[in-house]
C-alpha positions in Angstrom: -45.7 64.7 -19.0 -42.1 65.2 -20.1 -41.3 66.2 -16.5 -42.5 63.0 -15.1 -39.7 61.3 -17.3 -37.4 63.3 -16.3 -38.0 62.7 -12.6 -38.3 59.1 -13.2 -35.0 59.0 -14.7 -33.6 60.8 -11.6 -34.6 58.2 -9.4 -32.0 55.2 -8.9 -34.7 52.6 -8.2 -36.1 53.4 -11.6 -32.9 53.2 -13.3 -32.1 49.9 -11.6 -35.3 48.5 -12.9 -34.8 50.0 -16.3 -31.3 48.6 -16.6 -31.6 45.3 -15.0 -32.5 43.3 -18.1 -29.3 44.1 -19.7 -26.9 41.7 -18.3 -29.6 39.0 -18.3 -31.2 39.6 -21.8 -28.1 40.9 -23.4 -26.0 37.8 -22.4 -28.8 35.3 -23.4 -28.8 37.3 -26.7 -25.0 37.0 -26.7 -24.8 33.3 -26.0 -27.5 32.5 -28.9 -25.3 34.6 -31.3 -22.1 32.9 -30.3 -23.8 29.6 -30.5 -24.9 30.4 -34.0 -21.5 31.8 -34.9 -19.7 28.6 -33.8 -22.4 26.1 -35.3 -23.1 28.0 -38.6 -20.6 30.5 -39.5 -17.7 28.6 -37.8 -15.3 30.4 -40.0 -16.5 33.8 -39.7 -14.3 35.9 -37.4 -16.7 38.8 -37.7 -19.9 36.7 -36.8 -17.7 35.4 -33.4 -16.3 38.8 -32.6 -19.9 40.5 -32.8 -21.2 37.9 -30.6 -18.0 38.1 -28.3 -18.5 42.1 -28.1 -22.4 41.2 -27.3 -21.5 39.4 -24.3 -18.8 41.5 -23.2 -21.0 44.6 -23.1 -23.8 42.8 -21.6 -21.4 41.6 -18.8 -20.0 44.8 -18.1 -23.5 46.4 -18.0 -23.7 44.8 -14.5 -21.8 47.8 -13.1 -24.6 50.5 -13.5 -27.2 48.0 -12.6 -25.6 47.1 -9.2 -24.5 50.9 -8.8 -28.2 52.0 -9.2 -29.4 49.1 -7.1 -27.1 50.0 -4.2 -28.3 53.7 -4.6 -32.0 52.9 -4.1 -31.6 50.3 -1.4 -33.0 52.8 1.4 -35.9 53.7 -0.8 -36.9 50.1 -1.7 -36.6 49.0 1.8 -39.0 51.7 3.0 -41.5 50.7 0.3 -41.0 46.7 0.9 -43.1 44.5 3.6 -40.7 42.4 6.1 -40.6 39.4 3.8 -39.5 41.8 0.7 -36.9 43.5 2.9 -35.3 39.8 3.4 -35.5 39.2 -0.1 -33.8 42.7 -0.6 -30.8 41.5 1.5 -30.6 38.1 -0.1 -30.7 39.9 -3.9 -27.7 42.6 -2.7 -25.7 39.6 -1.2 -26.2 37.6 -4.4 -25.3 40.3 -6.5 -22.2 41.0 -4.6 -21.2 37.3 -5.1 -22.2 37.5 -9.0 -20.5 40.9 -9.9 -17.0 39.6 -10.1 -18.1 36.7 -12.4 -19.6 39.2 -14.8 -16.5 41.3 -14.9 -14.4 38.0 -15.6 -16.5 37.3 -18.4 -16.1 40.3 -20.1 -12.5 40.0 -19.9 -12.6 36.5 -21.0 -14.8 37.6 -24.2 -12.4 40.5 -24.9 -9.3 38.1 -24.7 -11.3 35.9 -27.2 -11.3 38.6 -29.6 -7.5 39.0 -29.4 -6.2 35.5 -29.0 -6.7 34.6 -32.8 -4.6 37.6 -33.7 -1.5 36.0 -31.9 -2.7 32.2 -31.9 -5.2 31.6 -34.9 -5.9 27.9 -33.6 -7.2 29.2 -30.6 -10.0 31.2 -32.0 -12.6 28.1 -31.9 -11.7 26.8 -28.3 -11.4 30.3 -26.8 -14.8 31.3 -28.1 -16.3 28.1 -26.6 -14.7 28.8 -23.4 -16.3 32.0 -23.5 -19.6 30.4 -24.4 -19.5 27.8 -21.2 -18.6 30.7 -19.0 -21.4 32.8 -20.2 -23.9 30.1 -19.6 -22.4 29.8 -16.1 -22.7 33.7 -15.9 -26.3 33.5 -16.9 -27.2 31.0 -14.4 -25.7 33.4 -11.8 -27.8 36.5 -13.2 -30.8 34.2 -12.9 -30.2 33.4 -9.4 -29.7 37.0 -8.4 -32.8 37.9 -10.4 -34.8 35.4 -8.7 -34.6 37.0 -5.3 -34.6 40.5 -6.9 -38.5 39.5 -8.4 -39.7 38.7 -4.9 -38.7 42.1 -3.3 -41.9 43.9 -4.2 -43.9 40.9 -5.8 -45.7 38.9 -3.4 -47.4 36.9 -5.9 -43.9 35.8 -6.9 -42.8 34.4 -3.4 -43.9 30.6 -3.2 -42.1 30.1 0.1 -40.6 32.0 3.0 -37.4 34.5 2.4 -34.0 33.1 2.8 -33.1 32.6 6.5 -36.7 31.6 7.6 -37.8 28.1 8.5 -40.3 26.7 6.0 
């Protein structure tokens, strides 16, 4: 049994599936935390910074998710049916488009931690900017995940793959 876990962790497709919730659920948790920090603990720099760090870490977790996704592409193509292969192409293309948005969010969240050190009046506006951008980024992540869920799960497919007429 212990050998099985080690074998699973050596497979990039397993690591991709294991890690892919981080940029989605981590980001949603950070959005909730920042919303609470801004609404309830408005003056608490610690609450704001904790949520901003969570957002930055969640956004940066896109790197290993994409890395292991790309590393597993050949194996997943071999396992997928024709429609799943088309969904995989759409998923990969969407991930490539969304990746820079995640990195921009991480940079923005880190900047929002340091902006108040130089400009204290910028604390709330910069955190609000991160909150709005984080919601947009979460939407981009949902768009990527939507295609990803259809690769191996035919029961989630309620229409033809991208590029096919209805």
